[in-house]
N, C-alpha and C positions, 0 to 999 in steps of 0.2 A: 504494500500500500504506500502511496505517496501522499502524505498529508502536508499541506502548506498552512502554516498558522503563525501568528504573532502572539506571544504570551503577554497577558496583562492581568493584573489582579484588580478587580473592581470593588470599590468601597462606596457604592452609590446608594446612600441611605436617604430615605424620605424622612421628613420631620414626623414625629408621632401624630397619629390621628386617633382621637380618643372617643369613647362612647360612655354615655351616662350610666351610672350605676346606682349610687346610694344617696341619701339625703345630705344636703349641705348643713353644716353646723351653724349655729347662730353667730359665731365669731368669724365665719368665712375662712376658716383655716383648713377646711376640707376642699381639695381641688379635684374635681371629678373629670374623668376622661370624656372627651367629646365623642369618640367612637373607638371601637376595638378595645374597650375596657375589659380587664380581666377581673372576674368576680372574686371578691374577698382577698385580693392581692393589693398591697399598699407600699408606697415608698414614704418613709418618715424622714423629714429633713429637720435637723436641729438648728437652733439659732447659732449664728456664727460669731457673735460677740464673745470675745475671749473671757469676758467677765461674767457671762451668763452661766448660771449653775443649773444642774439638774437635781431634783429632789425625790427621794423615795416617797411614794404615795402622793406625789404632786404637792406636798406642803414643805415649808422650810423646816429643817430639822438637823439632826446631828450628822446624818449620812450625806453630806454635801460634797459634790465633786465639780470641778471646773471642766468645761467641754473643750479644752485645748487639745487633748488627745483622746478623742472619742474612740472607744474600742468595743469589743464584743461583750465585755463585762457590763459596760454601760447600757448597751442595747438590750441585753438579757434582763438587766435590772428593771428597765422601763417596761419591757414586755411582761415580766412577772407582775409588776405593780398593776398594770392595766388588766391583766388576766384575772387577778384576784378581785379587782373592783367590779368587773362585769360577770364573773364566774364563767368565763369561757377561755378556750385555749388561744394563745397568741404564739405563733411559731416564727422565730427569727430566721431569715434566709441568709442575707448577706449584709455585712457591716461596711459602711463607707467612711473613710477617714480623710481623704484628700480632695477629690473633685467636689464632693459635698460631704457634710458631716451628718450621718444618720444611718439608716438601715432599711432593708426591705423585709416585709413580714406578711404572713397569712393570718387574717383575722376577720371577724364579722364587721359589718357596717357600724354596729353598736359599739364595738371595741374601738374602731377607728375614730368615732366621734369622741369617745372618752379620752383617747390618747391625745386628740387635738386640743383638749382643754388644758393640757399641761403648759405651764409658763415657759418651759425650756424648749418647746416644740415650735418651730417656725410654721410648718404646714404639713399636712398629710395628703399625699397625692395618690390617686388610683393608678395602679400599674396598667399598662396597655401593651398591645402587640405592635411592633414596628415591622416595616416591610421594605423590601428592595423593589425598585421599579421593574415592571414586567419586561422580559426580553422580547424582541420583535417576533421571534419564531412562534412562541405559544400565543402571543397576541394575535398573530395572523390567522391561526387555525381555528379560532372560535368565532370568526365573523366571515360573512360572505364576500364583502367588498372592501377595498381600500377607500379612504385612509384608515390607518390603525386607530383604535379608540383608547389605547393605553391600559386596557383591562384584559383579564382572562377569566371567563366564566364558562367552563366546560360542563358537559352533561355527566357529572359524576366525579369520582376521585380515585377509582381503582381499588377501593377497599375490598379485601378478601382475595386479591389476585396476586400471583407471583410472576415477576418478570425476570427471565433468565438472560443475562448479558454475556454472550460468548464473545470475548474480546481480550484485552490485555490485563484483565482483572479489574477490581473496583476498590477504591479506598473506602472501605465500609464504615470507617469512623467519621467520615465527612459530615458536617452539620446539615447538609442538604438532605441526608437520608434519615436523620432523627431516630437512629436505632432500627430502622426498617431494612437495612442492608446486611447480608450475611455472606460469608465465604462458602462457595460450593466445592469446587475441585480445580486442580491445576493439571491440565493435560498438555501444556506447552513444552514440557521437558526441561524447564529451567529450575525446577524445585524452589522457586522464589515466590512464596504465596503472598504477593502484594502487587499492586499496580505500580510498576516502576517506569511506565511510559506516560500515562495520563489519559490516553484515548478512551479506555474503557470506563473510567470514572466520569469523563465528560458525557459519554453516551448514556450511562446510567442516570446522570443528572438530568438529561433531557427527557428520558422515559419517566422518571419518578422523583425528581428533586422537589423539595418543598417550596422553593422559590422559582426555579428555572424549569421545572418538570411539567409534563402534560398530565400525568396521573399521580397526583401529589400524595396519595396514601397507599400506593402499590408497594409490595414487598420486593426487594431487589436481591437476586442471588448472583454472585460473581462466579463465572465459569471462565477460567483463564485458559485460552487456547493459543494466544500469541505472546511472545517473549518481550523483554524490555525494548528490543529494537523495533517492535511493532510488526514482526513477522513470525510465522510459524509454519508447521507442516500440514498438509491436507489430512494426514492420518491423525494428527493431534486434534484438528478441528472435528473430525468425524468422531473421535473418542469423546470429545466434549458433548457433541450432539447426542450420542448414545447415553451418556450419563444423564443429560437433561430428560430424555424420554423416560428413563427409569424413575428419576426423582419426581417428575411432574405427574406421575400416575395418580389419578384421583383428585388432582388440584385444578382450580381455575388458573390457567397459566398461559403466558405468551413468551416468545423468545425473540431477541434481536441479534442480528449478525451483521455488524458494520465492518465487513471484511470481504475479501475476494481475491481471486487469482485467475489463472487460465481455466479454460473449460475442463470440468472434471465430472465425468458420469457418476463416480462413486459418491462425491460430495453432494451432487444434485439428488441422488437417490436418498441419501441420509436426511437431507433437509426436507425432502418430500415426505418421508415417513414420519419425521418429527411433526410436521404440520398436520398430516392426516391422523396422527395419534390423538389429536385434540389440543395441540399447542400451536395456536396461530403463530406462524414464523415470518418475521419481517427481515428483509435483507437489503443492503445498499446496492444500488445499480452499478456503482463504479465511477471513477473520476477520469476517464480517458476520452470523453467527448466522442464516443462511438457507440455502436450497438451493444446494449447490455446482453444480447444473446450470445456474445462471444466469451462471456465470463461466468464463473461459478462462485457462489450459488445463485447469482442474479438471473441466470438463464432458466432456472427451474420454474416451469409454469405453475406448479402447485402453491409456491410460496408467494409472498407479497413483496414485489420488487419496487423500490422507491427511488425516484429521481429528485434532484435538488432544484430549488428556486431561490431567487434573490428577493430582497425586500420590495422590489417593484413588480413582483409576480412574473418575472422573466425566468426562463430556464437558466440555471447557472452555467457559465461557459464551460466548466469542466464536466458537467453531468452527462453520464451515459443516457441513452434514449432508445426508442424503438419498440417493437411489438412485445418484447419480453418485460417491458416496464408496465406496472399496474397503476401507479399513482405518483404524484409529486407532493413534496412537503418542503418547508423552509430548510435550507442547508448552507447558505452563505452568511458568514459573520454571526454565528450562533454562540451565545454565552451560556456556559454551564459550569458545573463543578470541575475542579482540577486537583491534581495530587500536590502533596506538600502540606501546607497548613490546612486544617479542617474547614477553613473559611475561604480557601483559594478558589478562584474561577479563571476561566480562559475563554477567549473568543476565537473560534477557528471555523473552518469551512470544509465542506465535502458532502458527498452523499451519505457518508458515515453520520453526519449530523442530521440529515433529513430522515433517515430510516427510524431513529428512536422517537421522532414525533409520531410516526405512524404506529410504532409499537405501543407508545403511550395511549394512542387512540384505541388500539385493540384492547388494552387493559381497562379502559373506561367502559367499553361495551361488555366485556366479561363481568366487570363489577356491577353492571346493570342487568345481570342475569340473561344476557344474550348467549345462546349456545355457541360453542367454539366453531361448529360447522357453519354458522351463519355470519361469523365476524368478517370474513373477506368480502362477502357480498354487501354487507351493510356499510363497510368502509367505502366501498365503491359507490354505493347508492347515495350515501350521505355527502360524498365529496362535491365540491363546487365545480361545476363544469365551465369550460371555456374561459379560464382565467390566466392560464400559463402562456406567456408570450414566447413564440418560437420553440414549441415543445420538442421539436425534432421529428424526423420522418418516422411514421408508424407509431408515435407515442400517443397514449390516451391523454386527452386534455382534462385531467382531473386533479384538483388540489384538495388536500386533506381538510376536512371540516369536523370538529369535535364538539361544536356547540349544540344547544337544544334543537331537536328536529321533530317534525311531524312526519306522516307517511310520505310526503313529497320532500325529497332531500334539499332541493335548491329552489326555494320559493322565488316567485317573481315579485317585483315591487308591489307593496300593498296599495289598494285603492284608497282614495280619500275617505277619511272617516265620515260616515253619514251622520246626519242630525239624529239625536236620541229619539227613540220611539216615544211618542207622546203617551202620557199616563191618562187612562180613561176612568181610573177609580179615584184614589185620594193620594195627594203628594205629602210625603213625610220627609222633612229635611232637618238634619242635626248639624249645627256648626259648633265645633268644639275646639278650643284653644288649650293646649296642654300646659301644665306647670313644669317645674323643674324635674319632676319624677313621673314621666308619662307612663311608665310600666305599671303604675298603680291604678290606672284609670281604665274601667271597662263600662259597657252599658248593654242593656237588653231592651227589646220591644216585644211585648207579649200581647197576643190577641185574647182578650178576656172572654170573648164569645165562644172561642174554641179551646181556650186554655193552651194555646200553642205559642211557642216563641217564633216570632216572625223574622226578627233580625237581631244582630248583635255586633259589637265592635270593641276594639281594644284587645289586649293592652297595646299602647302606642310606643313608638321607639324614638320619637324626636321631641325634644324639649321646646317649649314656648313656640309651638307650631300649630297653625290652624288646619284642621281636617274638616271636610264637608262630606257627610254621609247622606245619601238620598235613596228613598225607596218609594215604589208605587204600591200602595197597600189597599186591599179590598175594604169595603164598608165593614165597620166593626168598632167595638170599644177596645182601646189599647191602653196599656200601662207602660210608660217609659221609665226605666230605672237607671240611674247613673251611680257607679260605685267607685270608691277609693279604698284600696286594700289597707292603706296605712291609717285610715280613719280621720283624715284631716281635710277632706275635700280637695278641690283644685285651686282654691284661692282662700287666703292670701298669705299663708305662712311661709310657703316655699315656692314663690312665683305668683303670677297673676293670671291663672287659668280661668276659663269661663266657658259656658255653653249656652246656646240658644236653640230652642225647639220650635219648629214651624209645622203647621198642619194646614194644607191647602193654602199656603201663602201667608197665613196669620201666625205671628209669634204667640205661642201659648205658655211658654215658660223660658226663663233665662236666669242664669245665676252662676254659682261656683263655690259659694261658701256653704258647705254642709259637712257632716261628719263622715260616717262610713258610706252612706247612700242617701239618695233622694229620689222620690217617685212622683210622676205626673200621669194622670189618667185623662183620656180624651176620647171623643167619638161616641158611637152608639151601636148597640147590637141590632137595632131595628133594620132589617134587611129589605131591599127593594122587592116589590112583588113580581117584577118581571126581570129577566136577565138583562144585564147592562147592554146598551146599544153603543154604537160608535165604531171603532176600528176593529171589526171582526173579520173573519176569513171571507173571501169572496163567495158569493152565492154559488151553490152547486146544484146542478140539475138532478132531479130525483132519479135514483138508480133504476135501471131496467135489468131484469133477470136477477141472477144471484151473485153477480160479480162485485168486487170491491170498487168503490168510486173514490177518486181523489177529493179530499176536503181541504187539506193544507199540507204544504211541504216547504222546507226552508233549509238552505245550507249556510246561512248567516254571513255570506260574503258581502252583503250590502247593508245589513242592519240586524237588529234583534228580532225582527218580525213580530209575532204575537206575544213574545215574552216581555213582561212588564219590567219597569225599573230602568236604572241606568248603570253603566259600567259593568255589564254582564258579559260583554263580548271581548275576546282576546285573540291575538294572532300568534299564539304559541304553537299549537298543533291543530291539524284539521284533517278531515276524512272525506273523500279519498285523495282529492287533488286540489283543494283550495288552500286558504290561509287562515280562515277565521272559524271560531267556534265559540260557544257559550261556556261559562265556567261557574261552578259553585264550590264552596269550601266549608269544611267543618259542618255546622248545622244550618248553613244558609240554604236558599232554595231558588229555583227557577219556576216562575208562575206565569201561565199564559193568560191572555185576555179570554173573555167568553167566546166560545165557538158555537154558532147556531147549527144544530143537528136535527132538524124537525122530521127528516124523512128517513131516518135510519133506526134499526133495532140493535145494531152492533157497531162498535167503533174499534178500529185497529190503530194502535199507537206504536210506531217503530222509531228507533233512534240508535245512533252509534255513540259509544262513550269510551273515554280514555282516562284512566286513573293514574295519579302520580303521588307518591308519598304516603299512600294509605298503608295501614298495618292490617295483619290478618284479623278478621272479625269486624273491621270497619264496614259500614254499609250505607246504602241510600235507598230511598223509596220512590215509587211513583204513586201519587195520590190524585183522586179526582173529586170534583164537587159538581152536582147538577143544580140547575136553577131551583130556587126555593129552599136549598139546604144551607145550613149555617156552618157546617164543618166538612172537612175533607175525609174521604175514605181511602185507606191504603189498599192499593190493588196488587202491587208486587214489590219485591225487595231483591236487591243484589248485594252479595257479601264478598268482600275482598278475601282472596285465598280459596274461595269456594266457587264463586261464579265468575270471577275475573282476577287477573294479576295486574300489577302496575305496568305501565308503559306498553300496553297493547290495546288495540281497538277491538271492541266487542259490541255486537248488536243486541239490543233489547227489543223484544216484541211482546205486546200485551193486547189481548182481546177483551173488550169491555161491553157488557150487555147494558143497553139503555132502558131504564124503567119506563113504564107507560106514563104518558103525560109529561115527560121531561123532554125539553127541546133545546137545551143549551148545556154545555159542559165546559169545565175549567180544569186544566191539568197543572200539577205541581210536582216537580222533582226536588226532593228534600234530602240533604245530607244528614248523617248521624255519626260523626267522628269528632275527636277532641284535640287533634293536633293542628297547629297553625300551617304546617306544610302539606296538609291533605288537600288535594285538588282533584276535581273530576270535570273533564271537558265533554260537552255534548254537541253533536253535529248530526246533520242529515236527518232532521225530524220529518216524519211522514205520518199524516193522519188520514185514514181512509174509513169509509162507512159502507154499510150494506143493510 
């Protein structure tokens, strides 16, 4: 292999971005993180005045010490004093004596506030996660188009997957791997069980590094098949492949081989068998700017052969090409882990750098419970088409994509967002401004006529921020309840939060000063005698014969159709070939307007749904209500792990008998789960009658 690179160690740190955590003390000595705050982790900074003293128990006494040489004894003394005061544990982590005077510790918010009251403490700051800016390679593969957005949001993190790196070895102690990297075997013949070249560590860092990697929680196994010079024998590589086949049995696993040489039938056979054994195998195309079909293992059709692109989406000048290539990925100027210090990085180029991007993509799919046999096809299907400039004769023009996808891998630009569907029932609007502790605030809206919760909100994640929640709600008597888990309302002890409640355009309640909760009831259970009129489905001719007749259908590409409310429509996934679908979460619901069905004795309701983030046993219901009825009746139920799995499209079909003298129907799909990341998308709704 001929690798061209310039070595550099990057110390490109962003300033910390903090996230709110706990309550600010009255003396303002608690400094909360604005984002990425770490729960129960604090940095205690002591006053730097050399005459300032610390005191046992926080009061002046005999055990007085000056803070000129703050040490671990001082830190532990303070920690013990606070722990005794609040009857909780306070664990000291690190003591600082030079850059700052103080220490870091694990303790509750209550203990932090108590500690902040000490006269010798300058302030107590919430600890937070710091990060390095995203390298361009992983930034590119989670978005369809340039320019880069400076972020990386893949579909998963490779949890539960093992990635075998057949290379020069891996520096398993590197910070990028966070204890997830282990040594497997050395078949290179040098008996030196370390990466003494750097290439393998860099490749592993792109597959699964915590900062520079694609699959940030994958397990890395070092399989050293190349010596310190960066070369090895075909037999040594085959021996490594055989070891991986045996070790990977029964595991979710993928393999990367950023190596190559002249055409070798035996090596091609070995990697084909590895791939077909259930270990998706990704290989570099080679750096000779010629046909990949002339080199092994790149020429093997069964494996995934990867070419390299630049940051302008052009094929890298060195990259091999041709019909043996499967996909392109970033390979020019890629930054990742390097040998030496456990924080070292290097920026180098080659198809060796492109291949691990794809191997990381394979790990993401495996981590999302995609079968190994389907990984190759899905990588190709999800890839972004026609982006690579001058891909080379015979090359597929496909660029790796690992971001969220629906059934259509490369969506076309979204149409303009249509105007919201008008509400033909009652408008409910809540405007809420959070205080300094938004995670304490939640609310519910309950229909007293049916004793059902119609909507809910919170906890919130942004301080001093206005949120507007809108719902289109049927006629009924409702009770709105706002809650504060700390018991001090949202105004005015810790910020100036407030809320205003509107019903059909009229403000019926506003405030913010309450204790644990406050409730407001409005509306009436008196139901209209006739089904609501207004924007119902188009008239349908009375059926002839016994065939089903179309009443209503919608793919939600241009609006929410008959489904009431606002902000129900998302362009995350769609079935089968669009971009938009409706979504509900947790216990929220999708409710239609009234459908006139005077000529039918049966109704068929069909829809496709796609769940994400649900746990086994989580479920949702289809419910209906006919004109003149006050409450919904559950017709059918779908249960996660029994009727559907996450991240697959499933069709639901329900046949409903229409009672005599009923001529209008309302449908409602209602969730019944308790996690914030539970989501169900609904598409291709079809209502027929006969």
